[in-house]
C-alpha positions in Angstrom: 67.3 35.8 105.2 70.7 36.5 107.1 71.9 38.3 104.1 68.8 40.4 104.1 69.4 41.2 107.8 73.1 42.1 107.2 71.7 44.7 104.2 69.3 46.2 106.3 72.0 46.8 109.2 74.2 48.6 106.7 71.2 50.7 105.5 70.8 51.6 109.0 67.3 49.9 109.3 67.0 48.1 112.5 64.9 44.6 113.3 62.6 46.8 115.1 61.6 49.0 111.9 60.6 45.8 110.2 56.6 45.2 110.4 55.2 42.3 112.2 53.6 39.5 109.7 49.9 39.3 110.2 48.8 36.7 112.7 47.1 33.7 110.9 43.3 33.8 110.7 41.6 31.3 112.9 38.2 29.8 112.6 36.5 32.1 114.6 37.9 35.0 112.7 35.3 34.8 109.8 31.7 35.6 109.6 29.7 33.6 107.1 26.0 33.5 105.9 23.8 30.5 107.0 20.4 29.0 106.6 17.6 28.5 109.3 15.7 25.0 109.0 18.1 24.1 105.9 16.5 20.9 105.1 12.9 22.2 104.9 10.8 21.5 102.0 7.4 23.2 100.9 4.4 22.2 102.9 1.8 20.9 100.7 -1.0 23.1 99.4 -3.9 21.2 101.0 -1.8 21.1 104.2 -0.9 24.9 104.2 -4.8 25.6 103.5 -5.9 23.7 106.5 -3.1 25.6 108.6 -4.5 28.9 107.4 -8.0 27.9 108.3 -7.0 26.8 111.8 -4.0 28.9 112.9 -3.3 31.8 110.0 -0.4 33.4 112.2 1.4 29.7 112.0 0.9 29.4 108.5 2.3 32.6 107.8 5.6 32.0 109.9 5.9 28.3 107.9 5.5 29.9 104.4 9.1 29.3 103.3 11.3 26.5 102.1 15.0 25.8 101.0 17.1 24.7 98.0 18.6 21.4 98.4 21.6 21.4 101.1 24.2 21.0 98.1 22.8 24.0 96.3 22.7 26.1 99.5 26.5 25.5 99.7 27.2 26.1 96.1 25.8 29.6 96.8 28.1 30.3 99.9 26.0 29.1 102.6 28.6 27.9 105.4 26.1 27.2 108.4 23.6 25.0 108.2 20.5 23.8 110.8 18.9 20.3 110.9 16.2 19.4 112.8 16.4 15.8 114.4 13.7 13.3 115.8 14.8 10.1 117.1 13.0 7.0 115.9 15.5 3.9 117.2 12.9 1.2 115.8 11.8 3.2 112.5 8.1 4.0 111.5 7.2 6.5 114.6 6.8 9.0 111.7 6.0 7.0 108.6 2.3 7.9 108.4 2.2 11.7 108.9 -1.4 13.3 108.9 -0.4 15.9 106.7 0.5 13.3 104.1 -2.8 11.8 104.3 -4.6 15.1 103.8 -2.4 15.8 100.6 -2.9 12.5 99.3 -6.6 13.0 99.6 -6.4 16.3 97.8 -4.4 14.5 94.9 -1.2 15.9 95.8 2.2 14.4 95.1 4.4 15.3 97.5 7.5 12.8 97.2 7.3 11.7 100.8 9.8 8.6 101.3 7.9 6.4 103.5 10.3 3.9 103.0 13.1 5.8 104.5 11.0 6.8 107.5 10.3 3.1 108.3 13.9 2.4 108.6 15.6 2.9 112.2 17.7 6.0 112.7 17.4 9.8 113.3 14.8 11.4 110.9 14.8 15.2 109.8 11.8 17.6 109.6 10.4 20.5 111.3 7.2 19.6 112.7 5.5 16.0 113.1 2.7 15.5 111.1 2.7 19.3 109.8 5.9 20.4 108.3 6.6 17.0 107.7 8.5 16.9 104.1 12.4 17.3 104.2 15.0 17.8 101.5 16.8 15.1 103.3 14.8 13.0 105.4 17.6 11.1 107.7 20.4 12.7 109.5 22.5 10.4 107.6 21.6 11.8 104.5 21.8 15.1 105.2 25.1 15.1 106.7 26.3 12.7 103.9 25.3 15.3 101.4 27.2 17.8 103.3 30.4 15.4 103.4 30.1 14.5 99.6 29.9 18.7 98.5 32.8 18.8 101.2 34.9 16.3 99.5 34.1 17.8 96.1 35.0 21.2 96.9 38.4 21.0 99.0 39.6 24.1 100.8 35.8 25.6 101.7 35.4 27.6 104.9 34.6 25.2 107.5 31.0 24.1 107.8 28.9 24.7 110.9 26.1 22.4 111.5 23.7 22.9 114.1 21.5 19.8 115.1 18.4 21.0 116.8 16.0 19.0 118.7 12.5 19.6 119.8 11.9 16.3 121.9 9.1 17.3 124.2 5.4 17.0 123.3 3.7 19.8 121.8 0.1 19.7 120.5 -2.0 16.7 121.0 -2.6 16.3 117.4 0.8 15.7 116.6 2.9 12.5 117.0 5.0 13.2 120.1 8.8 13.1 119.7 11.1 10.9 121.8 13.0 12.6 124.9 16.7 12.6 124.0 17.8 12.6 127.7 18.7 8.9 127.1 22.3 7.8 127.1 21.8 5.1 124.2 20.0 8.0 122.0 22.9 10.1 122.3 25.5 7.7 121.7 23.6 6.6 118.7 23.4 10.2 117.5 27.1 10.6 118.0 27.4 7.5 115.8 25.2 8.6 112.8 27.5 11.8 112.8 30.7 10.2 112.7 29.6 7.8 110.1 28.5 10.6 107.8 31.3 12.6 108.5 34.2 10.5 109.2 37.8 10.8 110.6 39.6 14.1 110.6 36.8 15.7 108.5 35.0 16.5 111.7 36.6 18.9 113.9 35.7 18.0 117.5 36.0 19.2 120.9 38.8 17.1 121.8 40.7 18.7 119.1 40.1 22.1 120.3 40.7 21.6 123.9 43.8 19.9 123.1 46.0 19.5 126.6 43.9 22.2 128.2 41.4 21.3 131.3 38.6 22.7 129.5 37.4 24.2 126.3 37.0 27.8 127.9 40.8 27.3 128.8 41.6 26.3 125.6 40.0 29.3 124.0 41.8 31.6 126.4 45.4 30.1 125.9 45.5 29.0 122.3 42.3 29.6 120.3 40.4 27.9 117.9 42.3 26.1 115.2 43.8 28.4 112.5 41.5 28.7 109.6 43.7 26.9 107.1 43.6 23.9 109.5 39.6 24.2 109.4 39.3 24.4 105.7 37.2 21.5 104.2 36.1 20.1 107.5 32.9 20.2 109.6 32.1 20.8 113.2 28.6 20.5 114.8 26.7 21.9 117.4 23.9 20.1 119.6 21.2 22.9 120.0 18.9 21.2 122.8 17.2 21.9 126.1 19.6 22.1 129.2 18.7 18.3 130.5 19.6 16.8 127.1 22.9 18.9 127.0 23.5 17.5 130.6 23.0 13.9 129.5 25.2 14.6 126.4 28.3 15.3 128.6 27.2 12.7 131.3 30.4 10.2 131.6 32.3 12.6 129.1 33.7 15.3 131.3 34.8 18.5 129.0 32.8 16.7 126.1 35.8 14.2 126.1 35.2 11.6 122.9 32.0 13.3 121.8 31.3 14.2 118.2 29.4 17.6 119.1 30.0 20.7 121.0 27.3 21.3 123.3 25.2 24.5 124.2 25.9 25.5 127.6 25.7 28.7 129.8 28.2 31.5 128.7 30.4 30.8 131.9 30.4 27.1 131.7 33.6 25.7 130.7 32.2 23.6 127.7 30.7 26.5 126.2 32.7 27.2 122.9 29.8 27.7 120.5 26.5 29.6 121.2 23.2 30.3 119.7 21.9 33.7 120.5 18.8 34.2 118.4 18.4 38.0 118.4 20.9 40.4 117.6 18.7 43.5 118.8 18.1 42.2 122.0 21.5 40.6 122.7 23.7 42.8 120.9 26.0 43.3 123.7 26.1 39.7 124.6 27.1 38.4 121.1 30.0 41.1 121.0 31.1 39.8 124.4 31.1 36.4 123.5 32.9 37.0 120.2 35.6 39.1 121.8 36.1 35.9 124.2 36.7 33.6 121.6 33.4 31.7 121.7 31.9 31.2 118.1 28.2 32.6 118.0 25.4 31.9 115.6 22.5 34.5 115.4 19.5 35.4 113.1 18.7 38.1 110.7 15.0 37.4 110.3 12.1 34.9 111.7 9.0 33.6 110.8 8.9 35.8 107.6 8.2 38.6 109.6 11.2 40.7 108.3 10.7 39.4 104.7 7.3 40.9 104.4 8.2 44.1 105.5 11.7 44.2 103.8 13.0 44.9 107.1 16.9 44.7 107.6 17.2 46.2 110.9 17.8 42.7 112.6 20.3 41.8 109.8 22.1 45.0 110.2 22.5 44.3 113.7 23.3 40.5 113.1 26.3 41.6 110.9 27.5 44.4 113.2 27.4 41.7 116.4 30.4 40.0 114.9 28.6 36.7 115.5 30.3 34.5 113.2 27.4 32.6 111.7 24.4 34.9 110.4 21.5 32.6 109.6 18.4 33.4 107.3 15.6 32.0 105.4 16.4 34.0 102.6 20.0 33.6 101.3 20.5 34.8 97.6 18.3 32.3 95.1 16.5 31.1 98.1 12.9 29.8 97.0 10.6 32.8 97.1 6.9 31.3 97.5 5.4 34.5 98.5 7.1 36.7 95.9 8.7 39.0 98.4 12.1 39.5 96.6 13.8 39.8 100.0 17.4 38.4 100.1 20.3 38.8 102.6 23.8 38.9 102.0 26.9 40.4 104.3 27.7 43.5 103.5 29.3 44.1 100.1 27.1 41.3 98.8 29.4 38.5 99.8 28.5 35.2 101.8 31.7 35.3 103.9 34.1 37.7 105.0 36.9 38.5 107.8 35.1 39.2 111.2 34.5 42.7 111.8 34.9 42.8 115.6 37.8 40.5 115.7 39.9 41.1 112.5 41.3 44.9 111.8 42.6 46.1 108.5 42.6 44.8 104.9 41.4 41.1 105.0 39.3 38.8 102.7 38.4 35.2 102.9 37.3 32.7 100.1 34.0 30.9 101.2 
């Protein structure tokens, strides 16, 4: 390098004339395709018929399902959503009403009652109704992600959102256990660390480092580099406010926790956000992304955009700079309605440099 500088000086080229090397990409400098309710299996025919009879609108909204998690990851999906239900004793969801209806109609659903009888977090969408899952327990779901990750070193970081609808809904379905309980939240962390062990999991502690808060860390040093985040997974807990508060009780700044929390935009622990509608909240998403926050948004919901072949929300999601853009219709997703509707990022890709954060020529491998 010294000889090069002498030669440049002899030629009259000053050091100031040398172009600055590009800054290394960080894990929030990308935009990836994700899937919504990624675990979801097809609702049995008899259950769907009963749904249509009782609530045609709900039946339409639920008429989609997904490939196994491994197959989604094979197709470039890098954000997954997993719905969880606490079941510390086991068996709470082992006899769903929908399964009884399907059996009475002679359907074979593959429902894994044995797994549902064991203690631990279960994964499905709606008790008794949308009760089938491609991976019936959280350990299975995250285990699939971890196995795929190990088999594909160097992949872009995978964002997993853990969603919990933990309050009673209809009286006709099994009521979930509320999650604002320290033992249940500690057990949830333990399952996540068991499935994604050690350094494979990007945690709040790693991102915060020596900074007093996550927000301060994002302002001063930012997220880990993309190279450091490749081949790894990070998790966001998507729950109601009281559960978010219970999750950080005794863990100020989320110290020692396995997941990032979902908090108000100005909260010092807010590093990852979910903003569902990029049309209504475009300015908010752009502001968050510019400030260094990672955002997940959606391109479609409840089969509405797919039935209308409407890409308006998708285009708003892409332009917003949200790092994770979630859809029910990634390429090769099941198409039970024959809609031939598919979402990719611009250029037909599943991952690209973030249009709001990266200027100039740039490309990333998923």
